[in-house]
N, C-alpha and C positions, 0 to 999 in steps of 0.2 A: 335017586337024585341026590347030589351032594348039597349038604346044607352049608351056606356061607354066612358067617357071623359078620353082619354089616356093622354092628356096633363097634366090634373090636377094630375093624378097618377104619371106621370113621375116627376112632381115637388115635389110631396110628398115623393117618393122614394129617390130622389136626396137629399132632405132636411134631411131625416132620415140618409142617408149614411154619409153625411157631419157631422151630429151630432155625430154619432158613431165614426168617425175618430178622431174628436176633443177629445172625451172622452178617446179613446184608447191612443192618443198621450199624453194626460195629465197623464194617468196611467203610461205609459212607462217613461215619464219624472220624475214622482214621485218616481219610483222604486229606481234609484240610489240616489235620494235626500233622500229617506227614509233610504237607507242603510247608507248613510253618516251622517244622523241625528241620527242614532242608535249608541250609544256609548257603547263599551264593555270595562269594567274595569277588571283588573286582577293583580295578584301578582305571581312573579316567584321565586321559592325557590329551593334549592338543596335537596338531600336525607336526610340531617340532619335537614332540616327545616329552614336553614339560607337563607336569601334573596339574590338573585343574582342581583348585580348592573351592569347596562350597557348591559343587554341582548338585542339582536335584536328581535323585534316582527314585523312581516310583514304579510299582507294579500296576500295569494297565488294568482298569476296571475295578481296582480296589482302593482302599484308603492307606495302604502300606507305602511308606516312603522314608528315605533317609537322605543325608547330605554327606558328600565326600569330606574327609578330614584333611588335615594339613599336608598329608602325603598323597592326597587325591584318591584315597582308598575308601571302600564302603563294604558293609555287610548287610544283607537283607534276606528275609525268608521268602522263598519263591519256589513254585513247582517247576519242573523241567519244561512244561509246555507253556508256561506263562511268559508274557513279554514285558521287558523293562524299557522304560523311556528315560533317557538321560538328557537333561537340559541345563543350559547355562547361558547367561546373557552374552550376546555377541557371537553365539555359535548356533549351528543348525542342530535341532533335536535329533538324537540318535535313538533308534529302536532296535533292540536285540532280543533274542530268545534266551531264556535262562536255562538252556539245556546243559550247560557246564557249570560246575561249582566255582570255577576260577575264570574270570573274564578280564579282558583288557579292551577298553572302549576308547576309540579315537574320535574326538569331536572336530568337525570342520568349521572354520570361521564362516560366519554369515556376512561376508563382505560382498561388495559390488564386483562381480566377476565380469570377465570379458564376454561371457555368454549371456549377460543380462540383456533383456529386451527393452529398447527405448521407444517411446511413442514418437512418431514423426508424422508428417502430413499424410492423412488418409491411410494410416497403417502403422506397423511396427518394424523395427529392424534391430539386429544384434549390435550391441555397442562396439564390438570388435570390428565390424564391417561398415560402420558409419563413415561417410565421406563429407558430411556437412558439419558446420559449427552448431552443435546441438548440446545444450546443457540440460540435465535432468535432476530433479530432486524428489525424494519420496515423502510419504506421509510422516514418517518418524522425524525426519529432518525439519519438516514444516511445523509440526505440532509442538515441538519443544518450546516454541515461542507462544505465549498466551496473550492474545489480543482480540478485540472485537472485530477487527478488520483483517481478513485473511491476506490481503496484499502486504500489510506491514509484517506479516509472519515470514515473508520471503526476503526481507531486507538483509543485505550483506551476505546472502547465501549462494547466489547465482552469479557467476562471472559475467560482467558486461551489463547487468541489469541494475539500473539506478532507481531507488525508491526513496522519496522524501516525504515526510509527514509534516503537513503544515498546521494541523490542528487535531485535537482529540475530542472535539465537540460531539456529544452523543447524537448518533444518527446521521452525521454529516459525511463521514468516510472521506475526509479531505486529504488526499495524498496524490502524488504524481509518480508515474511509473513509465520508464522508457528503456529501450534496449540500445546500448551503444550510443546514447545521446541522439537518437534518430527521431524521437517523437513518440506519440501514443501508439502502442502496438495493437495488432488485431488479437483478440482473445477468443479462443474457441473452446467450449466446454462440451465434451462428448459429441463432437462433430457439429455443434451449433454455435454460430458466431454470437458473442455476447459483448456487452460493454463493461467498462470498469466498475460501474455501480453494481452490476449483478455479481461480478467476481468478488468484489469487496465484501458482499453480504453472504457469501457461501459459508457453510459450516466446515471448518477444517477437518472434522472427523469423517466427512463424506468424500474427501479427496484422497485418491490413491497415489497419484503422482502428477508432477507438472514438468513439461518439457518446453524449452525455449529455443525457437528456431531463429538464428541470428544472421544467417547468410543466405546463399542461394537456396538452401533447403526450404526457405519460406516462400519461394517463388511459386510453389504449387498452389498457393492461395491467391495468387494473381493480383487483382485490382486493389486489394486492401492490405497487401503484405509488405509495402515499401518500408515500414518501420519495424519489421519483424513480427513474429507470431508467438503467442503463448498458448500452449495446448494443455488443457486441464482434463484429466481422466478421473472419473469417480470410481468408487469401489464397487466390485461385483462379488457375489457369493462364491464360496468355495465348497466343493462337494465333500461331505464328511459322513458317508453311509447313512444318510437320512437324518443325521443329528444336526443340531444348531448351537451356536454360541450366542449369548447375550452379553453385551458389554455396556456398562454404565459408567459415565464419568461425571464428576462434579468439580467445579472450580469456583472459588470465592475470592474476590480481590478487593483491595483498597487503592483508590486512585488519588494521586496528588499532582498538583501543577508542578511542572519542571522549573519554570521561572515565573515568579509573581512580582509585579511592580512594587517596589518599596519607596514610598514617598516620605518626605520630611515631615516631622511633627509640626503642629501649628506654630509653635514659637520659632522653630528653625525656618519654617516657610515664610513667616513675616520678616525675619532677618534677611533672608535671601532676596525677597521681593524688594525690600528697602534698598539693598545693595544694587539691585538691578536699576532702580531709579537713580541712585547716586552716580553709577558708572555710565549712565547714558548721557551725562553732561558733556557737551562738546561735539555731539554728532548732529546731523542735519535735523533730526526730530526734536532734540532738546538742546538748543543753543545756550541755555542757562541751566544751572544746576537745579534738578527737580527735587522738591521736598519729598521726604519719606511718605510712603503710603500709610504705614502703621506707626502709631505712637508707642513710646516705651510703656505707657500704662496698658495699652491693649496687649502688648507682648507679655507683660508680667501676669496678666490674667490667666494665660495658658501656662506660663513657667511655674507659677505657684499652685496650679491645679484648680483655681477657682472656676475655670472653664475647661471643658474636656475637648481634647483634640480628637477628630474623627479619623479613624483608619478605615478608609473605604474598602480596602481589600478584605479586611476582617468582617466588615459589615455585610459584604456581598457574597463571599465565598467560604465554603467549608474546607478545612484542611484535608480531610479524608472522606471520600465518598465511596459507597460500595458498588461493586460490579460482580455479577454472577452468571455462570454458564453451566448448563446441564445438557447431557446428551445420552441417548440410549440407542443402541443399534443391535440388529439381529442378523447373523451371518450363518448360512448353512446351505444344505442341499443334498441331492442324491445323484444317481447316475443320469437321471432325466431332467431334473430341475434344480437350479441353484438360485439363491435369492440373497439380497442385501437390503435391509430396511434401516432407515436412519431418521431420528427425530431429535432436533436440537432446540434449545431455548436460551436466549440471551436477555439479560436485564442490566442496563447501564444507567446509573444515576448521574446527573450533572452536578456541578459543584455549587449551584445556586442554593443559598441558605433557605430560600422560600420553598424548595422542593419542586419547583415548577418546570424543571428541565430534566427530561428522562427519555429513555428509548427502550422499546421492547421488540424482540424479533423471534419468530418461529420459523425453523427450517425443516423441510421434510424431503425425503428421497426414497424411491423404491426402484431397484434394479433387479429384474427377473430374467434369467436365461433358461430357455427350455429347449430340450432336444426332442423335437416332434417325431422325426423318423431318423434313421441312420444318416440321411443326407440333408434333412431340413432342420434348421435351427432358428429360433426366434428370440428376440430380446425386447422386453417391454420396460420402458423407463418412464417414471413420473417423478416430478420434483417441483419445488417452488419455495416461496417464502412469503410471510406476511409480517409487516413491521409497522410500528407506530412511533412517531416522534412527537413529543409535546414540549413546547417552550412558551415563554411569555410573548406578548405581541411585539414588544420592542426588540429590534435586531440585536443579536448576541454580541456582534462586534462593537455596537454602540455602548453596551453595558460595560464591556471590558475596557473600552477607551476611557470611560468615565472613571474607572478604578485608577487609571493613570493620571487623570487630569482634574478630577473634582477636588476642590480645596479642602484641606483638613480643618479649616475654620468654619466650614459649612456643616449644618446639622443634618443627621439622617431623619430624625423626628423632632418636632417642636417639643423642647423640654423633656425629650426622651419618651414621650407618649406615643405609642405605636398607632394610635387612632388618628394621628395628625402628621403624615409625612411632610417634611419641610421642603420649602422652595427657596433657593438662593437667587435672588433677583440680580445680583451683581455678576454672576457667572453667565447670565444670558442663555442658559440651557433650559429648554422647556420641560425637562424631566428631572426627577430625583431618581438616581439609580437604584436605591433600595425599593422604591415603589415600582420601578420599571420591571423588576424581576418577579413581581408578585402577580401571577395570572388572575387571581381572584379580584385584584384591584384594577389592573390595566387591560386585561384581555389576554388572549392566547392565540397560538397557531398550532394546529394539529395536522400532521402529515401522515397519511396512511398509504401504504403500498401493498399491492397484491400481485404476485407473480405465480403463474402456473405453466408447466411445460409437460407435454406428453409426447413420447417418441416410440415408434415401432420399427424394428428392423428384422428382415428375413434373409437368411443366408442359405443357399442351396448348392451342395456339391454336385456338379454336373457329371453324370456318368460318362464313361468312355474316354475322358481326358483327365489323367491324374493331375491333381493340383489346381484344377479349374473350378471356380465357383462364381455364382451370381449373387448379388446383394441388392436389396431394396430397402431404403430408409426414408421415413417420413416423420417430421416433427411439427407440432403446433405449439406456439408460445403465445400466452396472453398476459398482458401487463397493464395495470391501471392504477391510478391514484385517486384518493378521495380526501381532499384537503379542505380544511376549514380554518378561517382566520376571523377572529372576533376582536374588534377594537372597542374597548369598553370605556365609557366616559368616567372620569374620576376627578378628585380634587387634591391639590397641594395647599399647604397652609404656611402662614407666617404670622408671628406675633408682633402686633403693633407696640409702640412705646407705652401706650396706656394699658397694655396687658390684654387687650381684646384680640381675637383671632381673625385673621384675614384669609380668605380662600381664593384659589385660582383654578378655573376650570381647565381640564386637560382632556385630550381625545374627544373634543366636542363632536356631537352627532355620532353616537355609537353606530357601528355598521358591522354586518356579517357578510363574509364572502365564502361561497362554496365553489370548489374547482374540481373537475375531473379530467383525466387525461388517458383515455383508453387507447391501447396499442395492441396489435397482434401481428404475428409473423409465422411463416411456414418455411420449412426447408425440405426439399425432396431430392433424393439421390438414387440413381440407378447405376450399378457398376458391375464390371466383370473383373475378376481377380485371378491371377495365375501365379503359382509358386511351385517349383520342382527342382530336383537335383539330378544331374546327369554325370555320374562319376564325381569328378572334382569340380564340376561346374554347377554353380547355383544361379538360378534365373528366377526373377520375379517381375510381374507386370500388372498394370491396372489401367482400365479406361473407365471414365465416370462421366455421367451427365448430372448436373446440379442446377436447381432453380431455387432462388430465394425470393420471398415476397414479404414486404413490410408495409403496414398501414397504420397511420397515427391520426389522432384527433385531439381537440382540446376545447373545453367550454367552461365558462364561469358565470356565476350570477351573484349579485350583491344588492343588499338593501340596507337603508338606514333603519335602525331598530327602534321599535316602540317599547318592547319588553325585553328583559334580559333572558336570552336563551340561545339554543343552537339551531333553531329552525327559521328558515326564511319567511315563513308565514307570520312570524312575529314582527315583521318589518313593514314599512310603508311602500305601497305600490308606486306612488308618484316619484320616489327617489330611487327606484330600482334600476340596476344595470345588468344587462345580459350581453355577453360577448363570446364569440368563437375565436379561438387562437389559431395557431398553426395546424393545418390539416393536409394530408396528402398520402401518397403511397409511392413505392419504389420496387422495382424488380431487377434482379440480376440473374443471368443465365450463363452457364459455363460448361465447357467440355474440358476434362482433365485427363491427363495420361502420364504414366511414369513407367520406367524400366530400370530394374536393378540387376547387376551381374557381378559375380565375384568368382575367382578361380582359387580354390583351396583356402579361401579366406585371406589370400595374399594380395591379389590385385582386384580392385573394385572400381566399377564405373556405374554412375547413376545418371539418368536423364529424365527430365519431367517437363511438361508444358501445361499451360492453361490458356484456353481461348475464352476470354471474358467479354460479356456484354452488360451494359448498365443503362437503365432508363433515365439516368441523370442527364444524359447528353442527347443532342439532336441526332436525327437519323444521318448516317454517314460517318458519325464520329463515336459510335457506341461500342464498337468491338475492338479488342486488342489482343495480341498474342504475346504470352509471357513464358519464355523457355528458361531452362536452367540445366547445367551440366556440372558434375563433380566427379572426382576420381581420387583414389587413394592407393597407397602402396605400404603394406605392412612389412617393413624391412626385417623385422624380427622373425618372420616366418621363413626367411631364406636360410638355407643350410649353413652357409658360411657365418652368418650372424649368430646362430645358435652355438656354433663351435667357438667363435671368438669371444662372445660375451654371454656366457651361460646364465648369468643372473638377470638378463634382459627378458622380461616377460612379454613386453609389447613395445614396439616402436613403429609408429605410423606417420607418414607424410600424406597430407591431403590438400586439395585445392578445389575451389568452386567458382563458378560464374553464373549469375542469374539476372533476369530482368523482371521487374515488378511494376505495379502501378498504384495509384491512389485516386479515388473519386470523391473523397470526403470534402475537399475544398470547394467542390462545385455541386454540393448536394441539392442546391436550389438553382436550377438553370434560369437565367434572366428572362426567359419567355413564359414564366409562370405568373400567377396573380400578384406575387410579391413585387414584381418589377413594374407594376402599374399603380397609378394614383387614381382613386375613385371617389374623390371628394365632390359630391354632387353640387354643392353650393359655390365651388371655386373653379371647377373645370367644365368646359363645354363650349358652346357657341351661342351667339344671340340670333334668335329667329323671331321676326315680328316684334322686336323689343323685349323679348323674354329670353332668359338664360336656359338653354337646353342642356341637361346633364350629359357629360361625356367621360371618356377615359383617356388618360395621358400616360404614355410610356415614360418611365423614369430612367431607363437605360436602353441603349441601342443593342439589339440582340447580336450574339456572335454564334452563327451556325456551325463554326469550326471548333468550338470549345470542346476540349476532351480532358481526360485525366493526365496528370503528369506521370512520367516514367522514371524508374530508378534502376540503375545497374549496380550490382554488388559484386565485389571481388574479395576472396578470402583465401588465405594460405595458413594452414595449421599443422602443428606437430603434437602428437600424443605419445606419451611414454609411460611404461609401468616397469618397475624394478623389483627384484626379490619377491616374486609372487604377489605383486601389487602392494607391498608394504610401503613403497614410495611411488607416487604417480603424479602426473602433471600434464598441462597443455600450454601451448603458446600459439597465439593467433595474431596475425596482422590483417587489417581489413580496410576497405574503402567502399563508399557508396556515392554514386554520382546521379543526381537528380536533374531532370530537364523538363521544361514545360510547366514550371511553377506559375501559379496564377498571379497576374499583376494587371494594373490598369495603366494604360499609356498616359504620359504627362502632356500629350498634345492638347492644346486649348481648343475647346469646342464653343462656337458662338452661342450666346444665350438664347438666340432665336430658335435653336434646335430643340430646346426644352427637355433634353435628356443628356445623361452622362455617357461617356464611353464605356463599353463593356469590359469584363475581364477577358484576358487573353493568356495563352500559354507562352510566357515570355522569359521568365527567369530560370536560372540554373545554379546549383550549388553542389558541394561535396562534403561528406563526413568521412573522417579517416582516424585510425588509431590502432591500438594493440591491446591484447589481454594476456595475462599470465595467471595460471593457477597451479598450486602445488599442495599435495596431500600426503600425509604419512599416518599409518596405523600399525599397531604392533601389540604384542602381549608379553609382558615382562613380570616375572614373579607373581603370576596370578592376576595381574592388572591389565585389562584391556584399555588402551588409550588411543586417541587420535588427535591430530592437529592438521589444520589446512588453512590455506589463505588464497586470496585472489585479488588482483588489482587490474584495473583497466584505465586507459587514457584515451580521450576523445577530443577532437577538434572539428569545428565546422567552418567552412569557407565559402564565400560567394564566388562562383565562376563568372556569372554575369548577373547583374542586378540593374534593372531599368531605373534611371534616375534623371532628374533635370540637369541641365548644363550648369556647372559651377562658374562663378564670376572670375575665379583665378585658380591657379594650381594649388595655392595654399588652402583655399576654401575646400577644394576637392579632396585634398589630403586629410583635412580634419573631419570629413564626413565619416560617420561610424560604419554605415553599411554601404560599401561600394564594391564594385567588381574587383576580384583578385585579393580581397582582404578577408582575414578570419572574422567570423561573426562574434558578436557580444564583446566588443572591445570598448572599454570605458575611457573616454577622453575627459581630462580634467586638469586643473592646476595642481601642482605638486607642492606639498608642504615643505617649507624651507627650514623651519625651526620656530623658536619662541623668543620673544623679547624678555629679557630678564631684568632690565633696568631702564630708567628714563634716558640715560646716556646712550644706550644702544638704539633706542627709538630715534633719538635726535640725529645720530650720525648714520642711520641706515641709508646707504647710498643707492637705493633702488626706488624709483618713483612708481606711482600707480599702485594698484592692488588694494585700494581702500584705506591706506594709511593716512592719518591726519591727526587733528587735535583730540579725537576720541580714543586714540590708541593708548593702551595701558600695559604695564608689565604683566607678563603671562599670556599676552595675545600671540597668536600664530601669525607667521608671515609667509607669503608665497615664495617659491623658488623661481629665480630668474632663469628659466629653462634654456632660453637661447642666448643669454648673456649680453643683452643689449641695454641693460640698465633700466628697462621699463617693463612693468607687468601689464600685459595686454593680451588680446586674443591669440597672439603668436606663441604664447607660453602654454597654451592648452594642448596637451599631448596625451598619447596612450598611457593609461595608468594601471589598468587591471582588466580582468575578464569577469563577466557576470553571467547571470542566468543559470547555466549548467556548470557543474564542477569539471575541471579538466581530468582530475583523477578521482576514481571511485574504488573503494577497497573494502574488504571484509575478511575476517578469519574466524574459524571455529576451533574449539578444542574441547576435549572431554575425556572422561575415564569411567570405567566400571570395575567394581571389585566386590565380590560376595553379595551381590544384589544392590549395592550402593552405586549410584551413578551421579555424575556431575557434568553439566554442559554449559559452555559459554559461547556466546555469539557476539562478535564485535563488528561494527560497521562505521565507515567514515568517508569523508570526502575532502579534497584539497584542490587548491587552484581556483577558488571562487570567492567573489567579493560581493558585498551588499552595502546599501546606503540606508541609514535610518535618520529621519529628521523629526520635526515636531518635538516630542518630549526628550529626545536625545540630542537636540541641537539648540534648545532654547529653555531658559529658566522661566517658569510661569507662563506657558503659552495659553492661548484661548482666554484672553482677557484676565490674566492673573491667575491661571489655574495652578494645579499642584506642581510641586518641584520634587524631582527625584532626589533621594537622599545621597546619591553619588556626588551631587554638586556641593556637598559640605566640604569635600576635599578640593578646595579651589584656591586660587590666588585671592588674597584679601588683605586689607589694611589691618595693622595690629590693633588699632583703635577704630571701631566701626564708624565713629563720627569724624574721622580724619578725611580730608579732601583727597580723593584718589588721584587728582590731576596736579597736585602739588609735588614738585620734584623732591621735596624733603620728606615726603611721607614714607614710612617704613612698611614693608610688605611681608606677608607670610606666603611662601610658595605652595602650590598644590598641583594636583593632577590636572585639574581643569582651569581654564582662564577665569578671570574675574567674572562674577555673576552678571549675566546680561550680554556677555561677549561670546561669539561662536567658539565652540571647543575645538573646531578644526575648520579653518577657512578652505583648505584644499579638499576637493572632491566631495563636498557636502557631507563630510563624515563617512567616507568610504572605509569599510571594515573588512578584514580578512575573516571569512566565515568558515574556514577549514575546521574540522572537528573529528574526533574519534569517540564513538559512543558504545558502551556496553549495552547492546539491545536486549540480551537475554542472559540471565543466570538461573539455572535450574538445578536443584539437588533433589534426588529421588531415592526411594528405597522400595525394591520389589521383594515382598515377603517370600520365603521359600515355599515352593508348592506343597511340600509335605506338611507345612503348618496350616495351610488353608484348605487342603483337599477335603478334610473331614466335614467342612461346612459347605461342601459342594462348589467351592470357588476354584477356578482354574488358575487365575492370576489376580494379584492384588498389588497395586503400586500406589504409594503416597508420595507427594512432592511439595516442595516450596519453590516458587518461581518469582523472579523480579524482571520487570520490563523497563527499559530506559534507566537502568540503575545508576550509571556513571556517564559523565560527559567531560571530555577534555577539549578545551577550546581557548583561544585567545580572547574571546569576547567576555565582557562583564555584563551581568544583569539582563541577558537576553539569550534566547535559544538560537543556535546557529541555523536552524532550519526555518525560523520565523521569516515570513516574507518581508521585504523592505520596500521602500518607495520606488527604487529604480532597478534593483538587481534581484538576484536569488529567484525563488519560485514565483515571485510577484512582479516580474519585470513588466513595466508599462502600466502599473496600477496607479494612475495619476491621482485618484481619490485617496489613496493610502488606506483604504478600508481593510485590506487583508493584513496590514501590519498589526491591526488590533484583533486578529483572529483569536478565538478561544484557544488557550495554550495547549501544548502537547503534555500528556500525562506521564508520570512515573507510576508504575503499578506493582503492587506486591500481591501474590496469589498463593493460596494453599489449595490442594486438590487431591483427588484420588481417582483411580481407574480400576474398576472391578470387572472381571470376566468370569461368567458362569458357564 
């Protein structure tokens, strides 16, 4: 038998194994060394062949990265199997394999191409084949504006959409939005109808895009689409091989009032009030010269500083107040599940020095898309917000009014002692504004809102028919408020002549009120969808059934309080109040259908209909049919056009017609409880000498009442030149409404005991045009863009029910009559100013209020009809009010080596407003404050001179003599046209190679300004501020909105980080 030496073999095997391990280790070590020793060189260019400077080049899955140099060239170590990602702002990322050592990479512009998909009613459509007037804006364009109100972030960016901001009051979201001057649009968020309050409170970071349907394309929403539709689509997750991105953004800002009232100092105030008394001599109120209100000794006390003048603006408001926003989102997914989660927080402080005015809001959203099987897909959406607004008990408009009107001779605190807020008995005002802004002293109002929405949709691809799918959608929405208002008793003080303190009770009988307003709604949709292509023919269709239900309620309770606290149990039962407010429900049902067809993307036809039913109306008048049709011709797709004009990328002519409705004006049908009077002690009949309680109708029912209808017509032209470097649109449009609600002027005998009902009687039309033009390009490594849009709108009565005028002249002077444009201002016209006594004496026109009280510097009326007399016949059209005739905006920006700048301008023209009270009178409200603008006035050289002596010498000024109207004509009509720089943002995106080692994918920092500049002919007032008769506050006879909390200018710094 052969002997085998195992020991020697073991040593041999062991030696061989060690040798192999050393060789393998060397090979493994050499691999990365080989990769890092292998240099890949390349050049990055754009589609025109121009080099791209500063582009990021990184090796995927590593921290290796470089930036292209001034020649667009780079060098990087990479293995032949590794992939490179090349990125640059304004271009689509390019991914290439490093299999060659010399590369040339071409980046494509990330521009809005004709293949872009635009959200339309109940679906999407390619931009190239759109036949309706639809404007779209993406998240990047929205988010460049930083504001607490997402509606304001759209201002000036969408053709035909007018947005005006009346106030920046925390938690108020006080703005107006309309499309083409047609009124409040329908707002739909992810298929669910919403109101402006919800849209305003959305977090901009959760919005993917916004589409605006301006013509017959809105008809698919039927009964509520007469004023156009705004479609908001939120973000969804994007598949990334099971990975996810986390994006965090932070924004901190400082708010300032755009316009703050500047009142005269105490000494100037006294001087102007004295002049007002002097200059009143000779009028009907003061037939003899009135003595001065203030003595020279009193005036000298303030002139010499012995007494301090009170600047109420500085006492009440801070110059800079903070605002901050934070947001975190998660975006990712795999082949089966995609998800997007978003959480946002906003904190906005008010300008009150007391700190009692503030607003907080939390937003959340979750969108999950799941592929359950190859044919079945599901989407689960949850979203909502919670917010809280705190303010003092006193109305905010009232405080701001006092800043304009409280006298500078009044004290904020007695002798400056903050324990004793002062009361000015001469002003006749019950409050001291400094005390009024302190919630700890006067009480508070707290408004809390809670909104939650959940939605589920299932989509199933039906086998056997290519392109056919079924979809089911259901959403539940719950909204409620929990409001508390506490009126707290407090005291104001005054010092007597003997030095003792006198107190005055305010807010007697402290009371607490709690209010809740629960609402819920559901939306259910069942639909069949079809889309297919047959050669050059593309066909799409949909049929859908929809039901919407809304239920609302309201209840409040109030008690006079015995103890200071937030609970009703602290109050007295004998003085308690409990009441139920408006309550009810509403149902809408609809059948919707649409068909889309195009041939080679050249000829397009779309048809849609909606058969709507609303429970707002009586049986027999509940249902309506709303069809629309549109067509388009892409002339640029014709062979002859491509040959004749090769630089023409796109040229499309389109037209549309649609019929829509609106049931909002009749949301409470007169046959409901609101139309009846149920006062048990006043209504009923006598039986055996006793009053038996009864019910009395307050209006005669109208069983034929229904919605009004609107027919829209639109003709549009779209063009793109030089591969979309220059693009634009032109639109002309008209909307004709009929069946507008009105009440007949027929006199009903009092014995009927009820008024006539509303009827579908009036009709009107809105017409106008829109133009937009955009240009973008890249020159010398700089990407830049500039675009603008302008629209013009007019409204006219076709028929308006009115009573019979006494004569043709009276009929002509009526503002709202059949056949006349709406919003025309009738007034006397300013003829000029008297500059001397001689001119006053020989003025050859009688009437108009001229007489012994007239002074140099006074205005006089124009004798419009030339008959030598100023009377009602000289009242004629002067201006337009309410809505601007022209709305416009333009954007511009540039990007270079990570640095970007954006500007957004917005303006309006052809609108007038009227301001009175503090702008038409010196010292209104029983000798209140005087604006410092009146120091530039006509006045006598010597204040003690008699203004009615022809020998008195005058100093001319911008305004008439104190106490005289600064404009007799039109009650101070002012042109409120303006141009405003809504947004200026400068940002810097750090190169990816700089931040990749920290695990950061993108990092951008920025500075942003909102409402930075305003150009207007107005002095001392914001052009968007409501007035007494015109502007956004038309018809506000109380003038409250004129004293709205002002609009803010905001400066922000922030950063966005993506991991």
